[in-house]
C-alpha positions as CSV (number, residue, x, y, z in Angstrom):
1,M,-7.1,-10.1,21.7
2,P,-4.6,-7.9,23.4
3,P,-4.7,-4.1,22.8
4,E,-1.5,-4.5,20.8
5,Y,-3.7,-6.3,18.1
6,Y,-6.2,-3.7,17.6
7,R,-3.4,-0.9,17.6
8,Q,-1.5,-2.6,14.9
9,L,-4.6,-3.3,13.0
10,E,-5.9,0.4,13.0
11,E,-2.4,1.5,11.9
12,I,-2.6,-0.8,8.7
13,Q,-5.8,-0.2,8.0
14,A,-5.0,3.5,8.0
15,N,-2.0,3.0,5.5
16,D,-4.2,0.7,3.5
17,F,-6.6,3.8,3.3
18,V,-4.1,6.3,2.3
19,L,-2.6,4.0,-0.3
20,V,-5.9,3.5,-2.0
21,D,-6.3,7.1,-2.3
22,L,-2.7,7.6,-3.6
23,N,-3.3,5.1,-6.1
24,L,-6.6,6.8,-7.2
25,Y,-4.8,10.3,-7.5
26,L,-1.8,8.7,-9.3
27,D,-4.1,7.3,-11.7
28,T,-4.9,10.8,-13.0
29,H,-1.4,12.3,-11.9
30,P,1.1,10.1,-13.1
31,N,3.9,12.4,-13.2
32,D,3.7,13.7,-9.8
33,L,7.0,12.2,-8.2
34,E,6.4,13.4,-4.7
35,A,3.0,11.3,-4.8
36,I,4.8,8.2,-6.0
37,Q,7.5,8.7,-3.4
38,Q,4.8,9.0,-0.8
39,F,3.1,5.8,-2.1
40,N,6.4,3.6,-2.5
41,N,7.6,4.8,1.2
42,L,4.0,4.1,2.4
43,S,4.2,1.0,0.7
44,K,7.4,-0.2,2.5
45,E,6.2,0.9,5.6
46,T,2.9,-1.1,5.3
47,M,4.5,-4.0,4.4
48,Q,6.8,-4.2,7.7
49,L,3.7,-3.5,9.5
50,K,1.8,-6.6,8.2
51,M,5.0,-8.6,8.1
52,D,5.3,-7.8,12.1
53,F,1.5,-8.3,12.6
54,E,1.2,-11.5,10.8
55,K,4.2,-12.8,13.0
56,K,2.6,-12.0,15.9
57,F,-1.3,-12.5,15.1
58,G,-1.7,-14.8,11.8
59,P,-2.4,-13.8,7.9
60,L,-3.7,-10.7,6.6
61,M,-5.0,-9.6,3.3
62,H,-2.8,-6.6,2.0
63,F,-2.7,-3.7,-0.5
64,G,0.1,-1.6,-1.6
65,K,2.8,-4.3,-2.2
66,S,3.8,-3.1,-5.4
67,F,5.8,-0.2,-6.1
68,S,5.7,2.2,-9.3
69,D,8.3,3.5,-11.4
70,Y,8.6,6.9,-12.5
71,P,6.0,7.9,-14.1
72,W,3.3,6.1,-12.5
73,N,2.9,2.9,-14.3
74,W,-0.2,1.3,-13.1
75,K,-2.1,2.9,-15.7
76,D,-0.3,0.9,-18.2
77,T,-1.8,-2.3,-19.7
78,P,-2.2,-5.0,-19.7
79,W,-3.4,-5.1,-15.9
80,P,-2.7,-8.1,-13.9
81,W,-6.2,-9.4,-14.3
82,Q,-6.1,-9.1,-18.2
83,V,-3.1,-11.6,-18.7
């Protein structure tokens, strides 16, 4: 694989790590507007990175495609796997 493959994949993985961390934080701090904005901005950036990567190198599994309203609404049930 070319070096660009690994560079882009590492950037995606780093973003995914931050998204998981923000998701966990927002589960306990649902009114933190700045964190929600960070989550949403990073989600958009990560989706673009993944689309670019997939165009060049093939499909990826992804995390962070969903955005949140204010307050953080992922804590509300039913969750997707409960429907």
